C-alpha positions in Angstrom: -7.4 -0.6 -18.5 -8.5 -0.2 -14.6 -12.2 0.7 -14.0 -11.5 4.5 -13.8 -10.3 4.4 -17.7 -7.2 6.9 -16.3 -4.7 7.1 -18.9 -1.4 6.0 -16.7 0.9 5.9 -19.9 1.3 9.8 -18.4 3.0 11.0 -15.8 0.3 10.8 -13.1 -0.2 13.9 -10.3 -1.1 13.4 -7.1 -4.4 14.1 -7.3 -4.8 11.5 -9.7 -3.1 9.0 -7.4 -5.9 10.2 -4.9 -8.6 9.9 -6.8 -7.6 6.1 -7.7 -6.7 5.1 -3.6 -10.0 7.0 -3.0 -12.2 4.7 -5.5 -10.6 1.3 -4.5 -10.4 2.3 -1.0 -13.5 2.8 -0.8 -14.4 -0.4 -2.6 -12.8 -3.0 -0.5 -13.7 -0.9 2.7 -10.7 1.2 4.1 -9.5 4.0 4.9 -8.3 6.2 1.8 -5.7 8.0 4.3 -4.2 4.3 5.2 -3.5 3.7 1.9 -2.1 6.9 0.9 0.1 6.5 3.9 1.5 3.4 2.8 2.3 4.6 -0.6 4.4 8.0 0.3 6.1 5.4 2.9 6.9 2.6 0.2 7.2 5.3 -2.8 7.2 8.8 -2.4 3.8 8.4 -5.4 6.3 7.5 -7.8 4.8 5.4 -10.1 8.5 4.1 -11.2 9.4 3.3 -8.1 12.0 -0.2 -7.9 13.3 -0.9 -4.5 16.8 -3.4 -4.5 14.5 -6.0 -3.6 12.5 -5.7 -6.7 9.1 -4.0 -5.4 7.9 -2.2 -8.0 5.3 1.2 -8.2 3.5 3.0 -5.9 3.0 0.6 -3.4 6.1 -1.6 -3.7 4.6 -4.6 -4.7 6.5 -7.7 -4.7 6.6 -9.7 -8.3 5.4 -12.6 -6.9 2.6 -11.0 -5.2 1.8 -8.5 -8.0 1.3 -12.0 -10.1 -0.6 -13.5 -6.9 -3.4 -10.7 -7.2 -3.7 -10.6 -10.9 -1.1 -8.0 -12.0 -0.1 -7.7 -15.2 1.9 -4.3 -15.2 2.9 -3.8 -11.5 4.2 0.4 -12.7 0.7 0.7 -14.7 -0.6 2.7 -11.3 -4.1 1.8 -11.1 -3.1 -1.6 -11.3 -0.7 -1.3 -8.9 -3.2 0.6 -6.4 -5.6 -2.0 -6.8 -3.5 -4.5 -5.9 -1.5 -3.4 -2.8 -5.4 -1.9 -1.4 -6.9 -5.8 -1.7 -2.9 -7.2 -0.3 -3.8 -4.4 2.9 -7.1 -5.2 3.3 -6.8 -8.7 3.3 -3.7 -8.8 6.2 -6.4 -6.1 8.0 -8.7 -8.9 7.6 -6.0 -11.7 8.5 -5.1 -9.4 11.7 -9.1 -8.2 12.7 -8.5 -4.6 11.6 -4.9 -4.4 13.7 -3.3 -1.7 11.6 -0.2 -2.7 13.2 0.1 -6.2 12.6 -1.4 -5.3 8.8 1.6 -2.9 7.7 4.5 -5.0 9.8 3.5 -8.1 7.4 2.7 -5.9 4.5 6.4 -5.2 5.0 7.7 -8.4 6.6 5.9 -10.8 5.4 3.0 -12.3 6.8 4.9 -15.1 8.2 7.4 -13.2 10.0 3.9 -11.4 12.1 2.8 -14.5 12.4 6.2 -16.7 13.6 7.1 -13.8 15.9 3.1 -13.1 16.8 3.1 -9.5 16.5 5.5 -7.5 15.0 9.0 -9.2 13.8 12.0 -7.5 15.6 13.3 -6.2 12.8 14.5 -2.1 12.5 13.1 -1.7 9.3 9.7 -3.1 9.9 9.2 -1.0 12.7 10.4 2.2 11.6 7.9 1.4 8.6 5.0 0.7 10.6 6.1 3.5 13.0 6.1 5.4 9.7 3.3 5.1 8.4 1.3 5.3 11.3 2.6 8.8 11.4 1.9 9.8 8.2 -1.7 8.1 8.6 -2.1 10.5 11.8 -0.5 13.5 9.9 -3.2 12.6 7.1 -6.2 12.2 8.8 -5.8 15.5 11.2 -5.4 17.5 7.5 -7.9 15.9 5.8 -10.4 16.9 8.6 -9.9 19.9 8.5 
């Protein structure tokens, strides 16, 4: 169980997931809209998402990353979001709040971003950064009404 005591054996609604996002985003002081945008881009809110490369859950954490973040069950929505938010916060700190670089590192790995001195020239990463930023802008507009 995580801090919120949400029973994640049941299928969670989007509002349950948003509650988890809001909780961990505020704990780490990063915009909930950014986290929701990553979840939308990564898994379309599918708790059971599994990528061909092995990334798992809502925020599509790789097994090694999940282990490094102390996550026992990457398909547990609360653990996954807590881990993903922690990872994203670390990247935002590393790149002095630069969303685009942090998102590029979330997608392609920090090593690739550092080597490229910016967003690496991978179509997938460039598309990913653009997609998350577009979701973020639209989410921020919709939630400020």
